N, C-alpha and C positions, 0 to 999 in steps of 0.2 A: 569374291576377295574377300578371304575369312580376317573380320577384324582381329589385332591381340589384344589381348588384356593384360595394365603394366601390374606391375607393382613395384614394390619396394626390393632392393637386395641387399643382405645386408655386406655383402662382403663388396660389393660396386658402391655402395654407397647412395641410390640411386634410383632411378625407377628406370623399369628394365622389363625388355617383353622374356616373356618366357614361354619356350620352351616342352610338349609334352617326349617321352624317352627317346621317341624313335624317330622324334624330327630329329636329336638333340644328337643322338649315333647319328644321324645321313649327315649333318654340316659338319661333325667332325671328322666323319668317314673311321668309327671305334664299333664296337659289337658294344652286344647292351653291358656285359657283363662288366666290362671296361669299363664303361661310362659308371657302372651302380658303386664300381672302386673308387673311381676320382670324389662322388662323392660320400664312401665312406673316407678318404682320405684329406676328405676338406678341401678339394682340387679346386671346386665348382660348388657354387651355391644349388636347395632343391629344398621342393617347395612339397607336401603330401596333402592330399585330398584328406576331407574332415573324416574320410572313409578309412583311412586307413591303402586302401587302393589308389595306385596309380604316383607317379612323381611329375614334378612339373623341374626344369634346369633354369637360368640363368641364361639368357642367351651369350649377355658381354661378360657373363664369366668362363664360356665354353672360349671365345675367340681371343681369352687373355694369354690362355693354356699353352706354354710351353712346347717348341717347336716338335723339342724329342717325345713330349707327351703324344700331339696328334697321332692319326692316325694308325696304332702300334695294333 
C-alpha cells in the first residue's frame, strides 16, 4: 500500500492527505472539469507541483463539500 504524505492545508488549518486529480475525482464522483472549477472557486484547497504540471487536492476539503456540490 502506498504511503500518503501529509501537508498543511490552509483551509482546514491542519495536516492532511493530498490526492491527485484522478483520485479526487473518483472520491467525490465528479469529472475533471468540475474539480478544476471547485479549485478556481476556492471551494477546495490545492497545491501545484513546482514544475506547474499536476495538482494535488486536500482530502479533507473534498469531504467537507456541500452535498449539492458532490456528484454533479
